VOGU-3710 file (C-alpha; in Angstrom, 3 decimals, decimal comma):
1> mngqqeliri> 127,570/99,652/111,429  129,863/102,325/113,222  128,767/105,802/113,094  131,494/106,843/110,303  130,077/104,459/108,001  126,681/105,136/109,164  126,850/109,158/109,122  128,969/108,453/104,933  125,843/106,099/103,997  123,696/108,967/105,051
11> lndilrrlgk> 125,455/111,597/103,087  125,780/109,613/100,052  121,899/109,244/100,019  121,753/112,944/100,161  123,719/113,224/97,883  122,077/110,764/95,876  118,561/113,113/96,224  119,819/116,218/95,191  121,699/114,653/91,561  117,522/114,011/91,660
21> iegeligigk> 116,208/116,512/92,174  119,231/118,932/89,986  117,665/116,921/87,298  114,196/117,668/87,730  115,229/121,152/87,687  116,632/119,909/83,590  113,923/118,849/82,945  111,547/121,764/83,990  113,185/123,909/82,373  113,394/122,431/79,582
31> lservsklev> 109,637/122,383/80,089  109,608/125,491/78,857  110,646/124,569/74,893  109,237/121,804/74,064  105,293/123,672/75,227  106,450/126,369/72,763  107,544/123,333/69,846  103,589/121,926/70,835  101,817/125,406/70,603  104,051/125,748/66,417
41> wqswlkgawa> 102,333/122,050/65,939  98,697/123,079/67,180  98,407/125,741/64,943  99,841/124,623/62,009  97,222/121,161/62,948  94,209/124,123/63,162  95,664/126,048/59,685  95,369/122,356/58,441  92,454/121,421/59,527  90,944/125,052/57,996
51> avvagyvylc> 92,213/123,664/54,285  91,065/121,217/53,994  87,739/122,120/55,079  88,038/125,013/52,841  88,568/122,365/49,865  86,020/120,026/50,600  83,604/122,880/50,545  84,886/123,590/48,049  84,946/120,659/46,144  81,305/120,088/46,880
61> risfgk> 80,009/123,709/45,259  81,889/122,536/43,177  79,984/118,721/41,782  76,699/120,474/43,363  76,679/123,470/41,266  75,860/125,424/43,476
//
């Protein structure tokens, strides 16, 4: 390879790496949105478990007459 081809190869490599970095940054930007969705799901699941436990307690009281 001559010097000019080597320079072009290096520049193409730099551009490829910058593209990867840009993709990572876009992914990080969407991270807060995904975390927010997970937090909403977590709160729903906590509420659902509370409802299941309350229903179980209610059925136990009816079954055992207490």
